[in-house]
C-alpha positions in Angstrom: -13.7 -4.4 -3.4 -13.4 -0.9 -4.7 -11.5 -1.5 -7.9 -12.9 -1.0 -11.3 -12.3 -3.5 -14.1 -9.7 -1.1 -15.5 -7.9 -0.8 -12.1 -7.9 -4.6 -11.7 -6.4 -5.0 -15.2 -3.7 -2.4 -14.5 -3.0 -4.1 -11.1 -2.6 -7.5 -12.8 -0.2 -6.0 -15.4 1.8 -4.4 -12.6 2.0 -7.7 -10.7 3.0 -9.6 -13.9 5.6 -7.0 -14.9 7.0 -6.9 -11.4 7.5 -10.6 -11.0 8.9 -10.8 -14.6 11.5 -8.1 -13.8 12.5 -9.7 -10.5 15.6 -11.7 -9.9 16.1 -15.4 -9.6 15.9 -15.4 -5.8 12.5 -13.7 -5.7 11.1 -15.9 -8.5 12.2 -19.1 -6.7 10.3 -17.9 -3.5 7.3 -16.4 -5.3 6.8 -19.3 -7.6 3.7 -19.5 -9.7 1.7 -21.4 -7.1 2.5 -18.7 -4.6 1.6 -15.7 -6.6 -1.6 -13.9 -5.8 -3.6 -12.5 -8.7 -5.0 -8.9 -8.7 -8.5 -10.3 -7.8 -7.1 -12.4 -5.0 -5.0 -9.5 -3.7 -7.9 -7.0 -3.5 -10.1 -9.5 -1.8 -7.4 -10.4 0.8 -6.6 -6.7 1.4 -10.2 -5.6 2.3 -10.3 -3.5 5.5 -7.4 -2.1 7.5 -4.1 -3.8 7.2 -0.9 -2.9 9.2 1.8 -1.7 6.9 5.5 -1.3 7.4 6.5 1.9 5.7 10.1 2.4 4.7 11.4 5.9 4.0 14.8 7.5 3.8 16.6 10.2 5.6 18.4 13.1 3.9 21.6 11.0 4.5 20.1 8.0 2.8 19.5 6.0 6.0 16.5 3.8 6.0 13.7 4.3 8.5 10.6 2.1 9.0 7.4 2.6 10.9 3.9 1.0 11.0 0.7 2.6 9.8 -2.9 1.6 9.2 -3.1 0.8 5.5 -6.1 0.7 3.3 -6.0 -0.8 -0.2 -8.2 1.3 -2.4 -8.4 1.4 -6.2 -5.2 -0.7 -6.4 -3.2 1.6 -4.2 -2.2 1.7 -0.5 -3.3 4.8 1.4 -2.5 5.7 5.0 -2.9 8.8 7.2 -0.4 10.4 9.5 0.5 13.7 10.9 2.5 16.0 8.7 4.7 16.5 11.8 5.6 12.8 11.8 9.1 11.9 10.7 7.8 9.6 7.9 5.6 12.4 6.5 8.6 14.8 6.5 10.7 12.2 4.8 8.1 11.5 2.1 7.4 15.2 1.5 11.1 15.7 0.8 11.9 12.3 -0.8 8.7 10.6 -2.1 10.4 7.2 -2.8 8.7 4.6 -0.5 8.4 0.9 0.1 5.6 -0.7 2.0 5.0 -4.2 3.2 2.0 -6.0 4.6 2.7 -9.5 6.0 0.2 -11.8 7.6 2.6 -14.2 9.2 3.6 -16.9 6.7 0.1 -16.9 5.2 0.5 -14.0 2.8 2.4 -10.8 2.0 2.5 -7.9 -0.4 5.6 -5.9 -1.2 5.4 -2.6 -2.9 8.0 0.0 -4.2 6.8 3.3 -5.5 6.4 7.0 -4.8 4.2 8.7 -2.3 1.5 11.2 -3.2 1.3 13.6 -0.3 -2.4 14.8 0.2 -3.1 17.7 2.6 -6.6 18.9 3.6 -6.7 21.6 1.0 -6.2 19.0 -1.8 -9.5 17.9 -3.5 -8.3 14.3 -3.1 -8.4 14.7 0.7 -12.2 14.7 1.2 -13.0 11.2 -0.3 -10.2 9.7 1.8 -11.4 11.5 4.9 -14.9 10.1 4.2 -13.5 6.6 3.9 -11.8 7.0 7.3 -14.9 8.3 8.9 -16.8 5.3 7.6 -14.1 2.9 8.8 -13.1 4.5 12.2 -16.1 6.6 13.0 -14.2 9.8 13.1 -12.2 12.0 10.8 -8.4 12.3 11.0 -9.0 16.0 11.4 -10.3 15.1 14.9 -7.2 13.2 15.8 -4.7 16.1 15.5 -4.2 19.4 13.9 -2.1 18.4 10.8 -3.4 15.2 9.2 -2.1 14.2 5.8 -2.9 11.2 3.6 -0.3 9.4 1.6 -1.2 7.4 -1.5 1.4 5.0 -2.7 1.8 4.8 -6.5 3.5 1.5 -7.1 6.0 0.8 -9.8 6.7 -2.7 -8.4 4.4 -5.0 -6.5 4.4 -8.7 -5.7 1.6 -10.6 -3.9 2.7 -13.8 -2.2 0.8 -16.5 -0.5 2.1 -19.8 1.0 -0.5 -21.4 -1.1 -2.4 -19.1 -3.5 -5.2 -21.6 -4.2 -6.4 -20.9 -0.6 -7.2 -17.3 -1.6 -10.6 -16.6 -3.2 -11.1 -14.2 -6.2 -13.3 -11.2 -5.7 
């Protein structure tokens, strides 16, 4: 778990505000016994998780793709090539939705905006170091134009078929 006490508190507020602003349908599915707390969420999201990333074209058409997601400091991050269609979409239109689902066991749904982080950005180096620790190599070695994307959520819901099965951090 990389989150500070302040980040955990902010994440819990976001989760609470998100479910409270959701419609009847979402609230029936993500009932209180199926809601993951911030502590449960950060514990469950340790390590790499496959994310479905949804972006939009210039004509407003949706596009999805999968990436290796890492949940750090209460935010999803992922790396891609700046030549990737999703990167071009996010650079031009930073609205993004991401989903991680582990079968029927658990899921997390996020809507927010993408922060586009290029190698010249000071935020790049710590993310690069995390990837080296995790993968054993830098994204700079994978291709000529790596970028990181950090998702700043404005809505997030953590769901579990049975939340009591998920430990706190």
